[in-house]
C-alpha positions, 0 to 999 in steps of 0.5 A: 217230671225232671230229667229222667232217662228218656228226657236226658236222651231227648236233650242229647238228641236235640243237641245232636240236631243243632239246638243252641243251649247257650241261653237256657230256660227250664220250666221248673227247676229240673231234677236229675233223675236219670240212671248213671248208664243213660247219662254216661251214654250221653256223655260219650256221644258228646265227648264229655269226659266225666264219670256219670256216677260222680256227676249225679252224686254232685248235682241234684238239679239240671244246671250243670247238665245244661252247662255241659251242653253249651249253656252259658246262662241258665235260668229256671222258672216256677210258680214258687221258690220252693226249689230255688227257681231263678224266675218266679212267674205264674204261666197261667198269666202273660209274661212280662215284656223283659222275657220276650225273645230272651232265651235260645232254648226253652225246655219244658220237662213236664210242666205245662201238663200241670198248668190249667191255662194251657194256651197262655202257657204255650204262648208264654213259652213261644214268646220267650224263645229267640228267633232261630231258637228252639222250644223243647217239650217232654210231656205226657201223651197216654196212660198218665191219667191223674198225673196232671191236668192234661195229656197232649196229642200230636194234633195239638203240637203240630197245630200250635207250632206252625208257621202261622205262629212263627214256628216250625216243627223239627220233630215230634216223637212218642216213647213208651216209658218202659225199659228198652222201648222204641222211639217213634217219629210222628207224622203231622195229621194234616199231612197224612190226612187222618187222625194220629191216634194211639191206644196202648197199655204203657205210660207214654211221653210225647216229645217235640223240638220246634224252631222259632222262624219268625216273630209274629203275633202268636194265636192271632187265629186259634189253631183248628183241628186239621181234619175238621178244617179239611171237612169244612173246606171241602164243604165250602167248595161243594156248596159253591159248585153244587146247584141249589135245591129247587124251591119245591124241595123241602129239606124236612121231606128229604130227612123224613124219606131217609128215616122211612127207608131205614125203618122199612129195612129194619122191618125185614130184619127181625130182632132175632137175626139182627143182634147175632149178626152184629156180634159176628161182625164185631168179632170178625172186625176184632179178629182182623185187627188182631191179625193185622196189627201186632203193635199199637204203633203199627200205623202209617203215621208212626216210623220207628227210629233206633235210639242209636240214630236218634241220640246222634241226630240221624233222623233218616 
């Protein structure tokens, strides 16, 4: 992707929230793609006395931008040297030992979505961050089919950047990449006890700030989707507390009885009535949805946040 308007503002928010950029790694040498107006706003928030138009004219890549945010050492990692990256490595493969805990921040501005071996790429990034440092991520969530190999969900990010892997999520955001569109703070599916989904029409980014809180073996246990973990846990508890079926009870007989009941009901509901009834039910449900949900973000697990507050680190 590169440092476009949304990415520039997200990095500004990370700085406002206390992320240390002193030793920065960019995945891919990030190009500066933002408008002068967006960059000038970031400069104003952080007291940078420069003209954005002149800065963009003088700088093609992001090193000087990260320097303005406090970076003393800035590296970029890529598969190839075609854009002048300082570290060449294929993130499909494990990183060399000298890169472990080397950086105060690792910034993925849209690289991992292009890498086939996502678990290894994520593990590499997580291992390169120092304890107390941060991983910043701007990837695609919706309506970018064909852009890369993958689009990412909140479920993945919350399960990956967990205490079990030595991380805690500071914030996950969604942002439609359309002028003047809002930002949304995303809840952890495990906390709201439901899947966090989105069906919208605009290209959408998912953006994450995760802090490394401990050094431990990453992915010693593969992450599991939270709703299935909850179902399995309830099922295990129920199997321990419920009485076992008697030896005279045949599971196949129980299934046969349920099937027989289903077909007995259908015998009384002729095809001429069943099909129109289904159509009516579907239309009623669609109308109810349209009346109660004016936005795909009108869900209990999304909370809108103004850009003014976000850029200044005011999350509440």
